[in-house]
C-alpha positions as CSV (number, residue, x, y, z in Angstrom):
1,M,128.1,103.8,110.9
2,S,128.0,105.0,114.5
3,N,130.7,103.7,116.9
4,R,128.2,101.4,118.4
5,S,127.2,100.0,115.0
6,D,130.9,99.5,114.2
7,A,131.3,97.6,117.5
8,F,128.3,95.4,116.7
9,I,129.7,94.4,113.3
10,E,133.2,93.8,114.8
11,S,131.6,91.6,117.5
12,L,129.7,89.6,114.9
13,D,132.8,89.2,112.8
14,R,134.8,88.0,115.8
15,R,132.1,85.4,116.6
16,V,132.2,84.2,112.9
17,D,136.0,83.9,113.0
18,A,135.8,81.9,116.1
19,I,133.3,79.5,114.6
20,A,135.4,79.1,111.4
21,D,138.4,78.3,113.6
22,A,136.5,75.8,115.8
23,C,134.6,73.9,113.1
24,T,136.3,70.6,112.2
25,A,133.9,69.9,109.4
26,C,132.9,66.6,111.0
27,G,129.5,66.7,109.3
28,A,127.5,66.0,112.4
29,C,125.1,69.0,111.8
30,A,124.6,68.0,108.2
31,R,123.7,64.4,109.1
32,V,120.8,65.5,111.3
33,C,119.5,68.3,109.1
34,P,116.1,67.7,107.5
35,T,116.4,70.7,105.1
36,L,118.9,68.9,102.8
37,A,116.6,66.2,101.5
38,I,113.6,68.5,101.1
39,A,115.7,71.2,99.3
40,G,117.2,68.5,97.0
41,I,120.7,69.0,98.3
42,D,123.1,66.1,98.0
43,D,123.8,65.0,101.5
44,S,126.0,61.9,100.7
45,E,129.1,63.8,101.9
46,P,128.2,65.6,105.1
47,E,131.8,66.4,105.9
48,A,132.2,68.2,102.6
49,L,129.0,70.2,103.2
50,T,130.2,71.5,106.5
51,A,133.7,72.2,105.1
52,G,132.0,74.2,102.4
53,V,130.1,76.3,104.9
54,R,133.4,76.9,106.8
55,D,134.9,78.0,103.5
56,I,132.0,80.5,103.0
57,L,132.8,82.0,106.5
58,R,136.5,82.2,105.7
59,S,136.5,83.4,102.1
60,G,133.0,84.4,101.1
61,A,132.4,81.5,98.8
62,G,132.0,77.7,98.9
63,P,130.8,74.7,96.9
64,K,127.3,75.1,95.4
65,P,125.7,72.4,97.7
66,S,127.1,74.2,100.8
67,E,125.9,77.6,99.5
68,A,122.4,76.1,98.8
69,W,122.3,74.7,102.4
70,A,123.1,78.1,103.9
71,R,120.5,79.8,101.8
72,S,117.7,77.2,102.5
73,C,118.3,76.5,106.3
74,C,114.8,76.4,107.9
75,G,116.1,76.5,111.5
76,S,114.9,73.1,112.5
77,G,117.2,73.1,115.5
78,N,118.1,69.4,115.0
79,C,121.7,70.4,114.9
80,L,121.9,72.4,118.1
81,T,123.0,69.6,120.4
82,V,125.2,67.5,118.0
83,C,128.3,69.6,117.5
84,P,131.3,68.1,119.4
85,E,132.9,71.5,119.4
86,G,129.9,73.3,121.0
87,I,129.2,75.4,117.9
88,N,125.6,76.5,117.2
89,P,125.3,75.3,113.6
90,R,122.1,77.2,113.0
91,F,123.9,80.5,113.8
92,M,126.8,79.3,111.6
93,L,124.5,78.9,108.7
94,T,122.9,82.2,109.4
95,M,126.3,83.9,109.3
96,A,127.2,81.9,106.1
97,R,123.9,83.3,104.5
98,R,124.9,86.8,105.7
99,T,128.3,86.3,104.0
100,L,126.7,85.2,100.7
101,T,124.4,88.3,100.7
102,Q,127.5,90.5,100.8
103,R,128.0,89.7,97.1
104,N,125.0,91.9,96.3
105,A,125.5,95.7,95.9
106,E,125.1,97.6,99.2
107,D,122.4,99.8,97.7
108,E,120.5,96.7,96.5
109,R,120.7,95.2,100.0
110,R,119.4,98.4,101.6
111,K,116.6,98.8,99.2
112,A,115.5,95.2,99.7
113,G,115.5,95.5,103.5
114,K,113.7,98.9,103.4
115,A,111.0,97.5,101.1
116,A,110.4,94.5,103.3
117,F,110.2,96.6,106.4
118,Q,107.7,99.1,104.8
119,K,105.5,96.3,103.6
120,M,105.5,94.6,107.0
121,S,104.9,97.9,108.8
122,R,101.9,98.8,106.5
123,G,100.3,95.4,107.0
124,V,100.7,95.5,110.8
125,R,99.4,99.1,111.1
126,V,96.2,98.4,109.1
127,L,95.3,94.8,110.2
128,S,95.9,95.5,113.9
129,R,93.5,98.5,113.6
130,L,90.8,96.5,111.9
131,S,90.8,94.1,114.8
132,L,91.0,96.5,117.8
133,P,89.5,99.9,118.8
134,P,92.1,102.6,119.8
135,D,91.8,101.9,123.6
136,L,92.6,98.2,123.3
137,L,95.3,98.7,120.7
138,E,96.9,101.1,123.1
139,K,97.2,98.2,125.6
140,L,99.5,96.5,123.1
141,S,101.5,99.6,122.2
142,P,105.1,100.0,123.3
143,R,104.9,101.7,126.7
144,S,104.5,100.7,130.3
145,H,101.3,98.7,131.0
146,P,99.8,99.0,133.5
147,E,101.1,102.3,134.8
148,Q,103.5,101.8,137.6
149,A,106.4,103.5,139.3
150,E,108.3,100.4,140.2
151,V,110.4,98.2,138.0
152,P,108.2,95.7,136.2
153,D,108.6,92.0,136.6
154,L,109.2,91.6,132.9
155,V,108.9,93.0,129.4
156,F,106.4,91.3,127.1
157,Y,107.8,91.6,123.5
158,T,105.1,91.1,120.8
159,G,107.4,91.3,117.8
160,C,105.8,92.9,114.8
161,N,103.5,90.5,112.9
162,M,101.8,89.2,116.0
163,L,99.9,92.4,116.0
164,K,98.0,91.3,112.9
165,T,96.2,88.9,115.3
166,P,96.2,91.1,118.4
167,H,93.6,89.0,120.3
168,I,96.4,86.6,121.0
169,G,98.6,89.4,122.6
170,L,95.7,90.6,124.7
171,L,95.1,87.1,126.0
172,C,98.8,86.9,127.0
173,L,98.5,90.1,129.0
174,D,95.2,89.0,130.5
175,V,96.9,85.9,131.9
176,L,99.9,87.8,133.2
177,E,97.6,90.1,135.1
178,R,95.7,87.2,136.6
179,L,99.0,85.9,137.8
180,G,99.8,89.3,139.4
181,T,102.7,89.9,137.1
182,T,103.7,93.5,136.2
183,Y,105.0,94.1,132.7
184,E,106.0,96.5,130.0
185,V,105.0,96.0,126.4
186,Q,107.5,96.4,123.6
187,G,107.1,95.5,119.9
188,G,105.6,96.6,116.7
189,P,107.5,98.2,113.8
190,S,108.9,100.9,116.1
191,A,110.6,98.1,118.2
192,C,111.7,95.6,115.5
193,C,114.2,92.8,115.9
194,G,116.0,93.8,112.7
195,I,115.4,90.6,110.8
196,L,113.9,92.3,107.7
197,P,117.0,94.3,106.8
198,S,119.3,91.5,108.0
199,R,117.9,88.9,105.6
200,P,119.0,90.6,102.4
201,G,122.3,91.5,104.0
202,D,121.9,95.0,105.4
203,T,123.5,93.9,108.6
204,A,124.3,97.4,109.8
205,N,120.6,98.6,109.7
206,G,119.5,95.3,111.1
207,G,121.8,95.8,114.0
208,R,120.7,99.4,114.5
209,Q,117.1,98.3,114.7
210,A,117.8,95.5,117.1
211,F,120.1,97.5,119.4
212,G,117.5,100.3,119.5
213,T,114.8,97.8,120.6
214,L,117.1,96.2,123.1
215,D,117.8,99.7,124.5
216,K,114.1,100.1,125.1
217,M,113.9,96.7,126.9
218,A,117.0,97.5,129.0
219,A,115.4,100.9,130.0
220,S,112.7,98.9,131.8
221,K,115.4,98.0,134.4
222,T,114.3,94.3,134.3
223,S,116.5,91.7,132.6
224,E,113.6,89.2,131.9
225,V,112.0,89.6,128.4
226,L,109.3,87.3,127.1
227,S,109.0,86.9,123.4
228,W,106.1,85.6,121.4
229,C,107.7,85.4,117.9
230,P,110.1,82.5,117.2
231,T,111.9,84.6,114.5
232,C,112.5,87.4,117.0
233,Q,113.6,84.8,119.6
234,I,116.3,83.4,117.3
235,Q,117.3,86.7,115.8
236,F,117.8,88.3,119.3
237,G,118.9,85.2,121.2
238,E,121.5,83.9,118.7
239,T,122.6,86.9,116.7
240,M,121.8,90.2,118.5
241,I,121.8,89.7,122.3
242,P,125.3,88.1,122.6
243,S,126.8,91.1,120.7
244,Y,124.6,93.6,122.6
245,R,125.9,92.2,125.9
246,E,129.5,92.4,124.7
247,V,129.0,96.0,123.5
248,T,126.9,97.4,126.4
249,G,127.5,95.1,129.3
250,S,123.7,94.4,129.6
251,S,122.4,91.2,131.2
252,L,119.2,91.0,129.1
253,D,117.8,87.6,128.4
254,M,114.8,86.4,126.4
255,T,112.4,83.5,126.9
256,M,109.6,82.3,124.8
257,F,106.2,83.2,126.4
258,P,104.8,79.6,126.6
259,V,108.0,78.4,128.2
260,Y,107.7,81.0,130.9
261,L,104.0,80.3,131.4
262,A,104.6,76.6,131.7
263,S,107.3,77.3,134.4
264,R,104.5,79.0,136.4
265,L,102.0,76.2,135.9
266,D,101.5,75.7,139.6
267,E,100.3,79.3,139.9
268,L,98.3,79.1,136.7
269,R,96.5,75.9,137.4
270,P,94.0,77.3,140.1
271,H,92.8,79.8,137.5
272,L,92.0,77.0,135.0
273,T,88.5,76.5,136.5
274,R,86.2,76.0,133.4
275,R,86.1,72.8,131.5
276,V,86.9,73.1,127.8
277,E,85.5,69.9,126.2
278,R,87.6,69.8,123.1
279,R,89.5,67.1,121.1
280,V,92.4,69.1,119.7
281,A,95.3,68.5,117.3
282,L,98.4,70.7,117.3
283,Y,100.2,72.0,114.2
284,E,103.7,71.8,115.6
285,Y,106.9,73.4,114.5
286,A,110.5,72.4,115.1
287,G,113.2,74.9,116.3
288,E,114.2,73.5,119.7
289,L,112.9,76.6,121.5
290,G,111.1,74.7,124.2
291,V,107.7,75.9,122.8
292,M,106.1,72.7,121.8
293,P,106.6,70.8,125.1
294,A,105.5,73.9,126.9
295,V,102.3,74.3,124.9
296,R,101.5,70.6,125.4
297,T,102.1,71.0,129.2
298,L,99.8,74.0,129.3
299,L,97.0,72.4,127.3
300,A,97.2,69.2,129.3
301,A,96.4,71.3,132.4
302,V,93.2,72.7,130.8
303,P,90.3,70.5,132.1
304,G,88.4,68.8,129.4
305,V,91.1,69.2,126.6
306,E,92.1,66.0,124.9
307,I,95.2,66.2,122.7
308,V,94.9,63.9,119.6
309,E,98.1,63.1,117.8
310,I,98.4,63.7,114.1
311,E,101.3,62.7,111.8
312,T,102.0,66.1,110.2
313,S,104.3,68.7,111.7
314,S,106.7,71.2,110.2
315,I,110.5,70.9,110.0
316,G,110.9,74.7,110.2
317,Y,110.8,76.9,113.3
318,T,108.1,79.0,111.7
319,S,106.3,79.4,108.3
320,T,108.5,82.2,107.0
321,A,111.6,80.0,107.3
322,L,110.1,77.6,104.8
323,A,110.0,80.0,101.9
324,P,113.2,78.6,100.2
325,L,111.7,75.1,100.3
326,G,109.2,75.5,97.4
327,N,105.9,73.7,97.9
328,Y,106.9,72.1,101.2
329,H,105.0,74.6,103.4
330,K,101.9,74.4,101.2
331,T,101.7,70.6,101.1
332,T,102.4,70.4,104.8
333,I,99.5,72.7,105.6
334,A,97.2,70.6,103.4
335,S,98.4,67.4,105.1
336,A,97.8,68.8,108.6
337,L,94.2,69.9,107.6
338,H,93.5,66.4,106.2
339,D,95.1,64.7,109.3
340,A,93.0,66.7,111.6
341,E,89.8,65.9,109.7
342,A,90.7,62.1,109.7
343,A,91.4,62.3,113.5
344,G,87.9,63.7,114.1
345,V,89.1,66.7,116.2
346,D,87.0,69.6,117.3
347,T,89.8,72.2,117.0
348,L,93.1,72.5,115.2
349,V,95.4,74.4,117.6
350,T,97.9,76.9,116.2
351,I,101.1,77.8,118.0
352,Y,102.3,81.1,116.5
353,H,100.6,84.0,114.8
354,G,101.8,83.1,111.3
355,D,100.3,79.7,111.2
356,H,97.2,81.0,112.9
357,R,96.6,83.5,110.1
358,E,97.1,80.7,107.5
359,F,94.8,78.1,109.2
360,A,92.1,80.6,110.2
361,G,91.4,81.3,106.6
362,H,90.6,77.6,106.0
363,E,88.2,77.1,108.8
364,S,84.9,77.2,106.8
365,E,86.1,74.3,104.6
366,W,86.7,71.9,107.4
367,P,84.6,70.2,110.2
368,F,86.6,71.7,113.0
369,T,87.5,75.2,114.3
370,V,90.9,76.8,114.4
371,A,92.1,78.4,117.6
372,N,95.4,79.5,119.1
373,Y,96.3,77.7,122.3
374,M,96.0,80.9,124.2
375,E,92.3,81.0,123.4
376,L,91.8,77.6,125.1
377,I,93.7,78.8,128.2
378,G,91.7,82.0,128.2
379,E,88.4,80.0,127.9
380,S,89.3,77.9,130.9
381,M,90.0,81.1,132.8
382,G,86.7,82.8,131.7
383,I,88.6,85.2,129.5
384,A,87.5,85.8,125.9
385,R,89.0,88.0,123.2
386,P,87.3,87.8,119.8
387,D,89.4,86.7,116.8
388,L,88.4,89.5,114.4
389,F,91.1,88.6,112.0
390,K,89.6,85.2,111.5
391,Q,86.1,86.6,111.2
392,L,87.2,89.1,108.5
393,T,89.4,86.7,106.5
394,L,86.6,84.1,106.4
395,M,84.5,86.6,104.5
396,R,86.9,86.2,101.5
397,D,85.7,89.4,99.9
398,A,87.4,92.8,100.2
399,D,84.2,94.8,99.9
400,A,82.5,92.8,102.6
401,I,85.6,93.2,104.9
402,L,85.7,96.9,104.4
403,A,81.9,97.2,105.1
404,A,82.3,95.2,108.3
405,S,85.3,97.3,109.3
406,K,83.7,100.7,108.7
407,T,83.6,101.7,112.3
408,Q,87.3,100.7,112.9
409,I,88.4,102.4,109.7
410,E,86.8,105.7,110.9
411,A,87.9,105.4,114.5
412,H,91.6,105.0,113.4
413,G,91.4,107.5,110.5
414,L,92.5,104.9,108.0
415,D,92.4,105.5,104.2
416,P,89.8,103.0,102.8
417,E,91.9,102.5,99.7
418,L,94.9,101.7,101.7
419,V,92.8,99.3,103.8
420,R,91.5,97.6,100.6
421,D,95.0,97.1,99.3
422,V,96.3,95.6,102.5
423,V,93.2,93.3,102.8
424,I,93.7,92.1,99.2
425,N,97.5,91.6,99.5
426,D,98.3,91.0,103.2
427,M,95.2,89.2,104.3
428,L,93.4,87.4,101.5
429,G,96.4,87.2,99.2
430,A,98.7,85.9,101.9
431,Q,97.3,82.4,102.1
432,A,100.0,79.9,101.2
433,L,97.5,77.2,100.4
434,P,94.3,77.9,98.4
435,V,91.3,77.9,100.6
436,D,89.2,75.8,98.2
437,R,90.1,72.3,99.3
438,K,89.4,70.9,95.9
439,L,92.6,72.6,94.8
440,H,94.7,70.7,97.3
441,A,96.9,68.0,95.9
442,A,95.8,65.7,98.8
443,E,92.2,65.8,97.4
């Protein structure tokens, strides 16, 4: 590893040692954790669970229930304010999970991280190009936008997978421009947060990717970064940026986009001039990132929008965090769809890009539309960006999607067979819940 990579690992290890020393195994974090019951982990002795996690950090192993907890943590954030020692239990569990992955051979960890990154990169490259012509895709590419000689007000960080639904990113930039905010764009596979190699335990490569991306952000000379993706926010905010600051002396900080936008509501409100007569329900995630209150604040400012409450929400901070919890994600999606129908809403509002891709594919089966909250804000401002991902996925047929995308495929010089494979596996095959509602358990 390079000297900087060594410094990153050493910084991370120091932080882990400090947590292990500070943790008193009081069990407060386990008591409020919703993951335990859903994952089928015995939570009758919360003190023993947290002591076991501390053992993992210290020795690399712990009791089976504690190891299962570390592997299945969905990042609800319920634990973030309960520790009397001021520890971030979510980060503690992330580091315990990292420690457990070190049992696997280094080559195996590297291969797993590389395979995950290549799959993501391929899907992002193809699906973003099916949705946007080259000139609009360039607007979301990692470089300065619009061209400027002065330091931008902020960096807008898309993450990677948001680019599969690029209309959302364009709407974010449209709103920033209306507010007179200058920005640089960073994101995509060339500016990754490092989560994909980090998950299987290739911490060194995860750190290299993240530090390289943070270097690009720091080069903008602004310390304010807006992130869209909650995974990137947690990966950077809790794991990478604290070590990056220690290693480089940077003052970079990162804020979720809707939190920033809600903080400028007084400036945004005069632009919300068109009524959007819509009864809407929100599919909300946990995570304690400030996103859900911010989105509610923003939608409440859109004239005509009525927010209708539904019972179903997710305990995870995003859909990918729910993978270890079996059918939970699938059944929760089904419940949300049925709740929205029973509530008689016009629109089911998505928060992030992952849930948008999932719910968009179900739209034709239900008596309401699916839209991201940025689409409603844009509509009130007279801004429209077509959701071509939704239009394509609702075709449910690879041949029809390729035929409809012929112009984009040619404009970007894409291999049609590669496109077909991505459409089948990364678009149509990525639905967590079958589109046919007759197959839902709730039916």
